[in-house]
C-alpha positions as CSV (number, residue, x, y, z in Angstrom):
1,M,24.7,-11.4,-1.5
2,T,22.0,-8.8,-0.4
3,K,18.8,-9.3,-0.3
4,R,15.8,-8.0,-2.2
5,I,12.7,-6.3,-1.4
6,A,10.3,-6.4,-4.1
7,F,7.8,-4.0,-5.2
8,Q,5.2,-3.3,-8.1
9,G,5.8,-0.2,-10.6
10,E,9.2,1.0,-11.8
11,P,12.0,2.7,-10.0
12,G,10.9,5.8,-8.3
13,A,7.1,4.6,-7.8
14,Y,6.1,5.6,-4.0
15,S,6.4,1.9,-3.1
16,H,10.3,2.1,-3.8
17,E,9.9,4.6,-1.9
18,A,8.6,2.6,0.8
19,C,11.3,-0.2,0.5
20,R,13.9,2.4,0.6
21,N,12.4,3.8,3.8
22,A,11.5,0.5,5.4
23,R,14.6,-1.7,4.3
24,P,17.5,0.4,2.8
25,E,19.6,-2.4,3.8
26,M,18.2,-4.2,1.3
27,D,18.3,-4.0,-2.7
28,A,14.3,-2.9,-4.1
29,F,13.4,-5.1,-6.9
30,P,11.0,-3.3,-9.4
31,C,8.3,-5.9,-10.8
32,R,5.4,-5.3,-13.3
33,T,2.0,-6.4,-11.1
34,F,1.1,-7.5,-7.9
35,E,1.5,-10.7,-9.0
36,D,4.7,-11.0,-10.3
37,V,5.9,-9.3,-6.5
38,I,4.1,-12.1,-4.7
39,E,5.7,-14.9,-7.4
40,S,9.0,-13.3,-6.8
41,V,9.2,-14.0,-3.2
42,R,7.9,-17.3,-3.2
43,S,10.0,-18.2,-6.0
44,G,13.2,-16.8,-4.4
45,E,14.0,-13.9,-6.4
46,A,13.6,-11.8,-3.7
47,D,13.0,-12.3,-0.1
48,L,10.3,-9.8,1.1
49,A,7.3,-7.9,-0.6
50,M,6.0,-4.4,-0.3
51,L,2.4,-4.4,-1.2
52,P,0.2,-1.3,-1.1
53,V,-3.2,-2.1,0.3
54,E,-4.6,1.7,1.2
55,N,-4.4,5.0,0.6
56,S,-6.0,7.8,2.6
57,T,-7.7,9.9,-0.2
58,Y,-8.1,7.1,-2.6
59,G,-9.5,4.0,0.0
60,R,-8.2,0.6,-0.8
61,V,-5.9,-0.8,-3.7
62,A,-8.0,-2.6,-5.8
63,D,-7.0,-6.4,-6.0
64,I,-4.4,-6.7,-3.2
65,H,-6.8,-8.1,-0.4
66,R,-8.0,-10.5,-2.9
67,L,-4.2,-11.8,-3.6
68,L,-3.3,-12.0,0.1
69,P,-5.2,-15.1,1.1
70,H,-3.6,-17.0,-1.9
71,S,0.0,-15.3,-1.7
72,G,1.7,-18.0,1.0
73,L,3.0,-14.9,2.0
74,H,2.4,-13.4,5.9
75,I,2.6,-9.7,6.7
76,I,5.5,-9.2,9.1
77,E,5.3,-5.0,9.3
78,E,3.4,-2.3,8.3
79,A,4.8,1.2,6.6
80,F,3.5,4.5,5.7
81,V,4.5,6.7,3.1
82,R,3.2,10.5,3.0
83,V,2.7,10.9,-0.8
84,H,4.2,13.9,-1.4
85,I,4.5,15.2,-5.1
86,N,7.1,17.2,-6.7
87,L,7.2,18.9,-10.0
88,L,10.3,17.5,-11.6
89,G,11.8,18.6,-14.9
90,V,14.9,18.4,-17.0
91,P,18.1,20.4,-16.0
92,G,18.3,23.8,-17.0
93,A,14.0,24.0,-17.0
94,T,12.4,26.5,-14.7
95,L,8.6,26.2,-13.4
96,E,7.7,29.1,-15.9
97,D,8.9,27.0,-18.8
98,I,6.5,23.9,-18.0
99,T,3.6,24.0,-20.0
100,E,2.5,20.2,-19.2
101,A,2.8,17.9,-16.4
102,H,3.1,14.1,-16.9
103,S,1.5,11.8,-13.9
104,H,-0.4,8.9,-13.0
105,L,-4.6,9.5,-13.4
106,V,-4.9,9.0,-9.6
107,L,-1.9,12.3,-8.9
108,L,-3.1,14.5,-11.6
109,P,-6.2,15.7,-9.6
110,Q,-4.2,15.7,-6.2
111,C,-2.3,18.5,-7.7
112,E,-5.3,20.2,-10.2
113,G,-5.0,23.6,-7.5
114,F,-1.3,24.1,-8.7
115,L,-1.6,23.5,-12.1
116,K,-4.2,25.8,-12.6
117,E,-2.5,28.3,-10.9
118,H,0.5,28.0,-13.0
119,G,-1.7,27.1,-16.6
120,I,-0.4,24.1,-16.6
121,R,-1.8,21.2,-18.4
122,G,-1.7,17.6,-16.8
123,R,-1.1,15.1,-19.3
124,V,-2.1,11.0,-17.9
125,S,0.6,8.5,-17.8
126,P,0.4,4.9,-16.8
127,D,3.3,5.3,-13.6
128,N,4.3,8.5,-12.1
129,A,7.7,7.1,-12.3
130,R,7.4,6.1,-15.5
131,A,6.3,9.4,-16.8
132,A,9.5,10.9,-14.8
133,R,11.6,8.4,-16.6
134,E,9.6,9.5,-20.0
135,I,10.1,13.2,-19.2
136,A,14.2,12.9,-18.8
137,E,13.9,10.7,-22.2
138,L,12.5,13.6,-23.9
139,G,14.6,16.0,-22.9
140,D,11.9,18.9,-23.5
141,K,12.4,21.9,-21.0
142,H,8.3,22.2,-21.2
143,S,7.4,19.2,-20.2
144,A,7.7,18.1,-16.7
145,A,6.4,15.1,-14.3
146,L,4.5,15.1,-10.9
147,A,6.4,12.1,-8.7
148,S,8.6,11.9,-5.9
149,E,12.0,13.4,-5.2
150,L,13.2,9.9,-5.8
151,A,11.9,9.3,-9.2
152,G,13.7,13.0,-10.2
153,E,16.8,11.8,-8.1
154,I,16.7,8.5,-10.3
155,Y,16.2,9.9,-13.8
156,G,18.7,13.1,-13.1
157,L,15.7,15.2,-13.0
158,N,15.3,18.3,-11.0
159,V,12.7,19.5,-8.2
160,L,11.0,22.6,-9.9
161,A,8.2,22.8,-7.2
162,R,8.4,20.7,-4.2
163,H,4.8,19.0,-2.5
164,V,2.7,20.8,-5.0
165,E,-0.3,18.5,-3.8
166,D,-3.8,20.1,-2.8
167,R,-3.9,18.2,0.4
168,G,-1.3,17.6,2.9
169,D,-2.4,14.4,4.3
170,N,-2.4,11.9,1.3
171,T,-0.8,8.6,3.4
172,T,-0.4,5.4,1.5
173,R,0.0,2.2,3.9
174,F,2.0,-0.6,2.9
175,L,2.5,-4.4,4.1
176,V,5.9,-6.3,4.1
177,M,5.2,-9.8,3.3
178,S,7.7,-12.6,4.3
179,P,7.5,-16.4,3.3
180,Q,8.1,-17.3,6.8
181,A,5.5,-16.2,9.6
182,D,7.0,-14.0,12.8
183,T,4.3,-13.9,15.7
184,T,6.8,-12.2,18.1
185,R,5.7,-9.4,20.2
186,R,8.0,-6.5,18.9
187,G,7.7,-3.1,17.7
188,E,7.0,0.1,20.1
189,H,3.0,0.1,20.0
190,E,0.3,-2.5,20.0
191,M,0.1,-5.4,18.1
192,I,-1.8,-5.6,15.1
193,T,-3.7,-9.3,13.9
194,S,-5.2,-9.3,10.1
195,F,-7.1,-12.3,9.1
196,V,-9.9,-13.1,6.4
197,F,-12.8,-14.8,7.0
198,Q,-16.2,-16.4,5.7
199,V,-19.4,-16.1,7.0
200,R,-21.9,-18.9,7.3
201,N,-25.1,-18.8,5.6
202,I,-27.5,-18.3,8.4
203,P,-29.1,-15.0,9.6
204,A,-27.4,-12.2,10.9
205,A,-24.2,-14.2,10.7
206,L,-21.9,-11.0,10.5
207,Y,-23.3,-9.5,13.3
208,K,-23.2,-12.4,15.6
209,A,-19.4,-12.9,14.1
210,M,-18.8,-9.1,15.4
211,G,-19.9,-10.0,18.5
212,G,-17.3,-11.2,20.2
213,F,-14.9,-8.6,19.2
214,A,-17.2,-5.9,21.0
215,T,-17.8,-8.2,24.0
216,N,-14.0,-8.9,24.7
217,G,-13.0,-5.0,24.0
218,V,-11.0,-6.2,20.8
219,N,-10.5,-2.8,18.4
220,M,-11.0,-3.9,15.5
221,T,-9.6,-0.9,13.2
222,K,-10.6,-2.3,9.6
223,L,-13.4,-4.5,8.1
224,E,-13.9,-4.6,4.5
225,S,-15.8,-7.4,2.4
226,Y,-15.2,-8.2,-1.2
227,M,-16.6,-10.8,-3.6
228,I,-14.8,-14.1,-4.4
229,D,-14.6,-15.1,-7.9
230,G,-17.1,-12.7,-9.0
231,S,-20.0,-13.8,-7.2
232,F,-22.8,-11.3,-5.5
233,T,-22.9,-14.6,-3.3
234,A,-19.9,-15.2,-2.5
235,T,-18.2,-12.6,0.0
236,Q,-15.1,-12.8,1.9
237,F,-14.1,-10.2,5.2
238,Y,-10.7,-9.0,5.5
239,A,-10.1,-7.0,9.2
240,D,-7.5,-5.7,11.3
241,I,-7.8,-6.2,15.0
242,V,-5.3,-4.5,17.8
243,G,-4.0,-7.3,19.9
244,H,-1.7,-10.6,19.5
245,P,-3.9,-13.8,18.9
246,E,-2.2,-15.4,22.8
247,D,-4.0,-12.3,24.3
248,R,-6.5,-13.9,26.4
249,N,-9.6,-11.6,25.0
250,V,-8.3,-12.2,21.4
251,Q,-8.4,-15.8,21.7
252,L,-12.1,-15.5,23.2
253,A,-12.9,-12.9,20.0
254,L,-11.7,-15.3,17.3
255,D,-13.5,-18.3,19.2
256,E,-16.9,-16.9,19.1
257,L,-15.6,-15.7,15.3
258,E,-15.2,-19.6,14.2
259,H,-18.9,-20.6,15.6
260,F,-20.3,-18.6,12.5
261,T,-17.9,-18.4,9.9
262,T,-16.8,-21.3,7.1
263,N,-13.0,-20.3,7.5
264,V,-10.5,-17.7,9.0
265,E,-7.3,-17.3,8.1
266,I,-4.7,-15.3,9.6
267,L,-2.8,-13.6,7.3
268,G,-0.3,-11.7,10.2
269,V,0.8,-10.7,13.3
270,Y,2.8,-7.6,13.2
271,P,3.5,-4.4,14.9
272,A,1.5,-1.5,14.6
273,A,3.8,1.3,12.9
274,R,1.4,4.1,14.7
275,P,-0.7,3.9,17.9
276,R,-4.3,2.6,17.4
277,G,-7.0,4.2,19.1
């Protein structure tokens, strides 16, 4: 039986593309929400989860860091998808025919220059892959979708213009999640350790907690804070560091961290998909 990797969105979404790139041998399993993605793996309906965590243009993906600590899943890999946006139309349509383009609210501003140049009005859709599906169902040669080439392939749409995004560096980072942790050293680049923690209620607790990483030469590539249960006083931090928990300098930094925190939970130890400097 073919294994499945779950993602949020409709077939043809960029998360689907991430699944196809990272696990081409697995069946991609679409889910309605991020919570559904996690539950599908916990229940055994899917074997792995593909979750977006941040975008180079729009920052972190809302709610993901809140869900990770309680998911029961472990990060085993990271993946990057370059967000190429394409104008997709029904068979027989040309670029000159298109008067309106449908896509997600986040994608439309990324194509503002292209749309203005060609006199195309943007129309908001809940999801870029859904926009492609609805354009295929509508069959109107004057309407198009802004989505991935994968969406065009799935819904039988033609690429009328390729890579129409205004910026050439828009990238989304994904995490591959598994029910089982994998702490083996692997991959071509450094190892990444991701964890969450809460600081103790003492003066300069965060400053002191971070000091151990600096003094032990551990590179922290990400540190983000977010509220817990909607409270303005309860804050949790998410961090990525370069290194493996068994590295001596990482051990010393994590030991020092525990002196100034109430809880430290490692979410995953996995190979960096790109060199971290």
